[in-house]
C-alpha positions as CSV (number, residue, x, y, z in Angstrom):
1,M,-0.2,-0.3,-0.3
2,D,1.1,3.5,-0.6
3,T,2.0,6.3,1.8
4,V,0.2,9.2,1.5
5,V,3.8,10.7,1.4
6,D,4.5,8.6,-1.9
7,R,1.8,9.6,-3.2
8,L,2.5,13.6,-2.5
9,I,6.0,12.8,-4.0
10,R,4.4,11.2,-7.2
11,Y,2.1,13.7,-7.9
12,A,4.3,16.7,-7.6
13,K,6.3,15.5,-10.0
14,V,3.8,15.6,-12.5
15,F,3.7,19.3,-14.5
16,S,0.4,20.5,-14.0
17,E,0.6,24.4,-13.9
18,S,-2.3,26.2,-14.9
19,D,-1.9,29.0,-17.5
20,Y,-3.5,32.8,-17.4
21,Y,-3.0,33.0,-21.1
22,G,-3.7,29.7,-22.1
23,Q,-6.4,28.4,-23.9
24,A,-9.5,29.6,-23.3
25,G,-12.2,27.4,-21.0
26,T,-10.2,24.5,-19.1
27,P,-7.9,23.6,-19.0
28,S,-5.8,26.5,-19.8
29,N,-3.4,24.2,-19.9
30,P,-3.1,20.7,-22.0
31,A,-0.4,19.2,-19.6
32,E,-3.4,19.1,-16.6
33,F,-4.2,16.2,-18.5
34,D,-1.5,14.1,-17.4
35,M,-2.0,14.7,-13.6
36,A,-6.0,13.8,-14.4
37,N,-5.3,10.4,-16.3
38,L,-2.6,9.6,-13.7
39,L,-5.5,10.0,-11.1
40,V,-7.6,7.8,-12.7
41,G,-5.6,5.3,-13.7
42,E,-4.9,5.3,-9.8
43,L,-8.5,5.2,-8.9
44,H,-9.2,2.4,-11.5
45,G,-6.3,0.5,-9.4
46,L,-8.1,1.1,-6.2
47,G,-11.3,-0.8,-7.7
48,V,-13.2,2.2,-8.2
49,D,-14.3,1.5,-12.0
50,N,-16.1,4.6,-11.9
51,A,-13.7,6.9,-12.0
52,F,-12.9,9.1,-15.6
53,V,-11.7,12.2,-16.8
54,D,-14.0,14.7,-18.7
55,A,-13.5,17.0,-21.5
56,H,-12.7,20.1,-19.4
57,C,-10.3,18.0,-17.5
58,Y,-12.5,17.3,-14.2
59,V,-12.0,13.9,-13.0
60,Y,-14.9,12.2,-11.2
61,A,-15.4,9.1,-9.4
62,W,-18.3,7.6,-7.0
63,L,-17.6,5.0,-3.6
64,P,-21.2,3.8,-2.9
65,A,-22.6,3.4,0.5
66,T,-21.6,0.6,2.1
67,P,-25.2,-1.7,2.4
68,G,-27.2,-0.5,5.5
69,Y,-25.4,3.4,5.1
70,E,-27.9,4.3,2.3
71,H,-29.9,6.9,4.5
72,L,-26.0,8.9,4.9
73,P,-26.0,12.4,3.2
74,A,-23.8,11.8,0.1
75,I,-20.3,13.7,1.0
76,G,-18.4,15.4,-1.4
77,L,-14.1,15.6,-1.5
78,I,-12.9,17.9,-4.0
79,A,-8.7,19.0,-4.8
80,H,-7.4,20.5,-7.5
81,M,-5.2,19.0,-10.1
82,D,-2.9,22.4,-11.4
83,T,0.0,23.7,-9.1
84,T,-0.1,28.3,-9.3
85,P,1.6,29.9,-12.5
86,D,3.1,32.4,-9.7
87,L,6.4,30.0,-9.8
88,T,7.5,27.0,-11.6
89,G,5.7,23.9,-11.1
90,K,8.2,22.0,-13.8
91,D,10.7,19.7,-13.0
92,V,10.1,19.8,-9.3
93,K,12.5,17.8,-7.4
94,P,11.0,16.7,-4.1
95,Q,12.9,16.0,-0.7
96,I,12.2,14.7,2.9
97,I,13.9,16.4,5.7
98,H,14.0,15.5,8.8
99,Y,13.7,18.8,10.7
100,T,16.1,19.2,13.8
101,G,15.6,23.2,13.8
102,G,17.1,26.4,12.4
103,D,17.6,27.4,9.2
104,I,16.7,24.4,6.3
105,V,19.3,24.2,3.2
106,L,17.1,23.2,0.4
107,N,20.1,23.5,-2.1
108,Q,23.6,23.9,-1.2
109,E,24.6,24.1,-4.6
110,Q,22.5,27.5,-4.8
111,N,22.4,28.5,-1.7
112,I,18.8,28.3,-1.2
113,V,18.2,27.9,2.3
114,M,14.8,28.5,4.0
115,E,15.3,31.0,7.2
116,A,14.2,30.1,10.8
117,A,13.4,34.1,11.2
118,R,11.7,34.2,8.0
119,F,9.3,31.2,8.7
120,P,8.4,31.2,12.3
121,E,5.9,28.9,12.2
122,L,8.5,26.2,11.6
123,A,9.5,25.6,15.6
124,K,6.5,23.9,15.5
125,F,7.9,20.8,13.5
126,V,11.0,20.4,15.0
127,G,11.8,16.4,15.1
128,Q,9.3,16.0,12.2
129,D,9.8,15.1,8.8
130,L,9.1,17.9,5.9
131,V,8.7,17.3,2.3
132,C,10.3,20.0,0.8
133,T,11.3,20.8,-2.7
134,D,15.3,21.5,-3.6
135,G,14.6,25.3,-3.6
136,T,14.2,25.6,-7.6
137,T,10.4,25.6,-7.7
138,L,7.6,25.3,-6.0
139,L,6.4,21.8,-4.2
140,G,2.5,21.8,-5.6
141,A,1.1,20.6,-2.2
142,D,-1.1,23.5,-3.3
143,D,-3.1,20.8,-3.8
144,K,-1.2,18.2,-4.2
145,A,-1.2,17.3,-1.1
146,G,-5.2,17.3,-1.0
147,I,-5.4,14.7,-3.2
148,A,-2.4,12.8,-2.1
149,I,-4.9,13.2,1.8
150,I,-8.2,11.9,-0.4
151,L,-7.2,9.0,-2.3
152,Q,-4.8,7.4,0.7
153,A,-8.3,7.8,3.0
154,V,-10.2,6.1,0.1
155,E,-7.8,2.9,-0.2
156,E,-7.8,2.8,3.5
157,L,-11.3,2.7,3.6
158,L,-11.8,0.3,0.7
159,S,-8.7,-1.9,2.5
160,E,-10.3,-1.7,6.0
161,G,-13.5,-2.2,4.5
162,A,-15.0,0.3,6.6
163,P,-18.6,1.4,6.5
164,H,-19.5,4.8,4.9
165,G,-22.3,6.8,3.1
166,K,-22.1,7.5,-0.7
167,L,-18.5,9.4,-1.4
168,C,-18.4,11.6,-4.7
169,L,-14.7,12.3,-5.6
170,C,-13.7,15.6,-7.8
171,F,-10.5,16.4,-8.7
172,T,-10.3,19.9,-10.8
173,P,-8.1,22.4,-13.2
174,D,-7.5,25.7,-13.6
175,E,-8.3,26.3,-9.5
176,E,-5.1,28.7,-9.4
177,I,-6.6,31.0,-12.0
178,G,-10.1,31.5,-11.0
179,R,-11.5,28.8,-13.2
180,G,-11.5,25.5,-11.1
181,A,-15.5,25.2,-10.5
182,S,-16.0,26.7,-13.9
183,N,-17.3,23.4,-16.0
184,F,-18.2,21.7,-12.3
185,D,-21.0,19.5,-13.3
186,V,-22.8,19.7,-9.4
187,A,-26.0,17.8,-10.2
188,G,-23.8,15.1,-11.8
189,F,-21.5,14.8,-8.7
190,G,-24.5,14.4,-6.9
191,A,-23.2,15.1,-3.5
192,D,-25.6,16.9,-0.5
193,F,-22.6,18.9,0.3
194,A,-18.7,18.6,0.0
195,Y,-15.3,19.7,1.4
196,T,-12.6,21.0,-0.3
197,L,-8.9,20.0,1.0
198,D,-7.5,22.6,0.1
199,G,-6.0,24.9,3.0
200,G,-2.8,25.2,4.8
201,D,-2.2,24.1,8.8
202,I,-3.8,21.0,9.5
203,T,-5.0,22.6,12.9
204,D,-6.8,25.0,10.5
205,Y,-10.2,24.4,8.8
206,E,-12.1,27.8,7.3
207,Y,-15.6,28.5,5.6
208,E,-15.3,32.3,5.2
209,T,-13.7,33.3,1.9
210,F,-12.4,36.8,0.0
211,N,-15.5,38.0,-2.6
212,A,-12.8,38.1,-5.3
213,A,-12.3,39.6,-8.9
214,M,-9.6,39.5,-11.5
215,A,-8.7,42.9,-13.3
216,H,-6.5,42.6,-16.9
217,V,-5.2,46.0,-17.5
218,T,-4.4,47.2,-20.5
219,V,-2.5,50.3,-20.8
220,N,-1.7,51.8,-25.0
221,G,1.1,54.0,-25.8
222,F,2.5,55.7,-29.0
223,S,6.5,54.7,-29.7
224,I,8.4,56.5,-31.8
225,H,12.2,57.8,-31.9
226,P,12.7,58.7,-28.5
227,G,15.4,61.3,-30.4
228,T,12.2,62.9,-32.2
229,A,9.8,62.2,-29.3
230,K,8.8,65.3,-27.9
231,D,5.1,65.9,-27.6
232,K,4.5,62.6,-29.2
233,M,5.6,59.8,-27.5
234,K,3.2,57.7,-25.1
235,N,5.1,55.4,-22.8
236,A,2.8,52.6,-22.0
237,L,5.5,51.5,-19.1
238,L,5.5,54.6,-17.2
239,M,1.7,55.2,-17.9
240,A,1.2,51.6,-16.1
241,M,3.2,53.2,-13.3
242,E,1.5,55.9,-12.6
243,F,-1.9,53.6,-13.1
244,N,-0.5,51.8,-10.0
245,A,0.4,54.7,-8.0
246,L,-3.4,55.8,-8.1
247,L,-4.1,52.7,-6.1
248,P,-3.9,52.5,-2.3
249,A,0.0,52.0,-1.5
250,L,-0.7,50.0,1.6
251,E,-3.5,47.8,0.4
252,T,-1.5,45.6,-1.3
253,P,-0.9,41.7,0.1
254,G,2.5,42.7,2.4
255,H,0.5,45.3,4.1
256,T,-2.8,43.5,5.4
257,E,-3.8,40.6,7.2
258,G,-7.1,39.0,8.6
259,Y,-10.5,40.5,7.5
260,E,-8.5,43.2,5.4
261,G,-8.7,43.6,1.5
262,F,-6.2,44.2,-1.1
263,F,-5.3,45.0,-4.6
264,H,-2.6,43.2,-5.7
265,L,-0.5,43.5,-9.0
266,Q,0.3,40.2,-9.8
267,E,1.7,40.2,-13.9
268,M,3.3,43.2,-16.2
269,H,4.8,43.2,-19.2
270,G,5.0,45.4,-22.0
271,K,6.8,47.7,-24.0
272,V,6.4,51.4,-24.8
273,E,3.7,50.7,-27.4
274,Q,1.6,48.8,-25.3
275,A,1.3,47.2,-21.8
276,T,-0.8,45.2,-19.6
277,M,-1.0,43.9,-16.0
278,V,-3.1,41.8,-14.4
279,Y,-4.4,42.4,-10.7
280,I,-6.9,40.4,-8.3
281,I,-8.9,42.3,-5.6
282,R,-10.1,40.9,-2.6
283,D,-12.3,41.4,0.3
284,H,-14.4,39.8,2.7
285,S,-16.8,42.8,2.7
286,M,-18.9,43.0,0.0
287,E,-19.9,46.2,0.2
288,R,-15.8,47.7,0.6
289,F,-15.1,44.8,-2.3
290,K,-17.7,46.6,-4.8
291,E,-15.6,49.9,-3.9
292,R,-12.5,48.5,-4.7
293,K,-14.4,47.5,-8.2
294,A,-14.8,51.1,-8.2
295,M,-11.5,52.3,-7.6
296,L,-9.9,50.7,-10.3
297,E,-12.1,51.8,-12.5
298,K,-11.8,55.3,-11.3
299,A,-8.1,54.9,-11.9
300,A,-8.7,54.0,-15.2
301,A,-10.9,57.0,-16.0
302,Q,-8.9,59.6,-14.2
303,M,-6.0,58.3,-16.7
304,N,-7.7,58.0,-20.4
305,L,-8.7,62.0,-19.0
306,R,-5.1,62.8,-18.7
307,Y,-3.6,60.9,-21.8
308,G,-6.9,60.4,-24.1
309,A,-9.9,58.3,-24.4
310,D,-9.1,54.3,-24.5
311,T,-5.5,54.9,-23.0
312,V,-6.4,52.8,-20.1
313,V,-8.2,49.4,-20.7
314,A,-9.8,47.7,-17.5
315,E,-11.9,44.6,-17.8
316,V,-13.0,43.5,-14.4
317,E,-14.2,40.3,-13.8
318,D,-15.8,38.7,-10.6
319,Q,-13.9,35.3,-9.4
320,Y,-15.9,34.5,-6.2
321,Y,-17.7,35.5,-3.6
322,N,-17.6,34.9,0.3
323,M,-18.9,31.6,1.1
324,Y,-19.9,32.1,5.1
325,E,-23.1,34.0,3.1
326,V,-24.5,30.8,2.5
327,L,-22.6,28.5,5.2
328,K,-24.2,30.3,7.8
329,D,-27.2,28.8,7.2
330,R,-25.4,25.5,7.1
331,M,-23.3,25.1,10.1
332,E,-23.5,21.9,11.1
333,I,-21.9,21.0,8.1
334,V,-18.7,23.3,9.7
335,H,-19.5,21.5,12.8
336,L,-18.8,17.8,11.3
337,A,-15.5,19.4,9.9
338,E,-14.5,20.4,13.8
339,E,-15.9,17.3,15.0
340,A,-13.5,15.0,12.3
341,M,-10.5,16.8,13.6
342,K,-10.9,16.5,16.8
343,A,-11.5,12.2,16.0
344,A,-8.2,12.9,14.3
345,G,-6.5,14.0,16.8
346,I,-6.2,17.9,16.9
347,A,-7.3,18.9,20.3
348,Q,-8.2,22.7,19.7
349,P,-9.1,23.0,16.0
350,T,-9.2,26.9,14.8
351,H,-10.9,28.7,11.8
352,S,-9.7,31.4,10.2
353,P,-11.3,34.0,7.2
354,I,-9.5,32.7,3.9
355,R,-6.9,34.6,2.8
356,G,-7.9,33.7,-0.7
357,G,-10.2,31.6,-1.9
358,T,-10.9,27.5,-3.4
359,D,-13.2,25.9,-5.4
360,G,-15.9,25.6,-2.3
361,C,-16.5,29.2,-2.9
362,M,-18.0,29.4,-6.5
363,L,-19.4,25.7,-5.8
364,T,-21.1,26.9,-2.6
365,Y,-23.1,29.6,-4.3
366,K,-23.7,26.7,-7.1
367,G,-25.6,24.6,-4.9
368,L,-22.9,22.6,-3.1
369,P,-22.3,23.8,0.3
370,C,-18.5,23.3,0.6
371,P,-16.3,24.4,3.4
372,N,-12.7,24.2,3.4
373,L,-10.7,21.5,5.2
374,P,-6.3,21.9,5.7
375,S,-4.3,20.1,3.3
376,A,-1.1,20.3,5.2
377,G,0.8,22.8,3.2
378,H,2.8,26.0,4.0
379,N,4.3,28.6,2.2
380,A,2.4,28.0,-0.9
381,H,3.1,29.2,-4.1
382,G,6.6,29.7,-3.4
383,R,10.1,28.0,-3.3
384,F,9.7,27.3,0.0
385,E,6.8,25.5,0.4
386,Y,6.8,22.0,2.5
387,A,4.3,20.0,3.8
388,P,4.8,17.5,7.3
389,V,4.6,14.5,7.2
390,E,3.0,14.0,10.9
391,S,0.4,16.6,9.6
392,L,-0.5,14.9,5.8
393,K,-1.1,11.4,7.9
394,T,-3.4,13.4,10.4
395,G,-5.3,14.7,7.1
396,V,-6.2,11.7,6.1
397,K,-7.4,10.9,9.6
398,T,-9.3,13.6,9.3
399,V,-10.8,12.4,6.2
400,K,-11.5,8.8,7.5
401,A,-13.5,10.5,10.5
402,L,-15.5,12.7,8.6
403,V,-17.2,9.8,6.8
404,C,-17.8,8.0,9.6
405,P,-21.4,6.9,9.8
406,T,-21.2,7.1,13.8
407,L,-20.1,10.9,13.2
408,V,-21.8,12.0,10.2
409,E,-25.8,10.2,12.5
410,R,-24.6,12.6,15.4
411,V,-23.8,15.7,14.0
412,I,-26.1,15.8,10.6
413,V,-28.6,13.5,10.1
414,K,-29.8,13.8,13.7
415,K,-30.5,17.9,13.1
416,E,-32.1,17.3,9.9
417,V,-34.5,15.0,12.0
């Protein structure tokens, strides 16, 4: 039998990076099918013969209820297959390091060091094994650790013959670029409620998210030889910087925390003739979220008054909304998650607002209530990403507890009756 660590390492080596500028629809990157096909093959190997990948690169599978437990609600388990394009996920070289404290040398040859002073939470894992990168790529624990936990739990449930209600599995593409739920077949999935495994520290679960939008800003300039440019040249690069300066300088990810929202300039490309910028806009408050979108559009209008019509074109598209507005009326689903974490040995589970989003945000608004469970990854989207081995194992225990008939009966079924 595989271990959850075996799975994470195997999945991390598969290139499945989504692409902001890739093909339309899902998947944005055809390489994501490599991960999807691998998972279908593994599910078939576990005896889950109904597993398949659809034309949009969604992997679906179902475990029917154990005889006698058909009355239990169908529970969905979801994780995403893509890794962020923020840092390369190609040629990932996972390694396991036994952490004894202090700095961690990830790559001696290139002098890449994870400094304990920069990441003080490392102190919690002294004496434990950590799955890390070699410092040249991300690890992809976001969210391949979630996939590894789900499939390891499925394998153990099947091998142990443990009873459960109907389980619905889905692994999605393009979550990192906001399209993960775009072609999700909620009706066909068949779950009464679900959980994404896309969180961080194994002790923390989540049911509040940002309201989120993405803005593509195009700055149109005019290029001419700099020797004859007076009163003619319009430098798109300089105007792009000017546009960014119209947004609040301290309302960026590096200056905010908790429930504080932000503007995040995620990408910038260009030359004198034209520059493009990609922003993400985030806020937990819907009112403030609307104000932020209006602020960005006002900045574009101000630039156009200064430099001429259509100098700056801002296209703003909503991505997802705060799922708490729906889940506040279905808190028994959240309580089931907390009780499962306690059953897995987490004495005091915590919950905090997600400073990001999951597929569950959009799925909740599509009629599938979907809080977020931890997947044990830390420092997502960067070269210092890691996953503690003990946390991964606890994640497996949490999923197995989550679908335990005794717990589901006590928390969900009795409340419904």
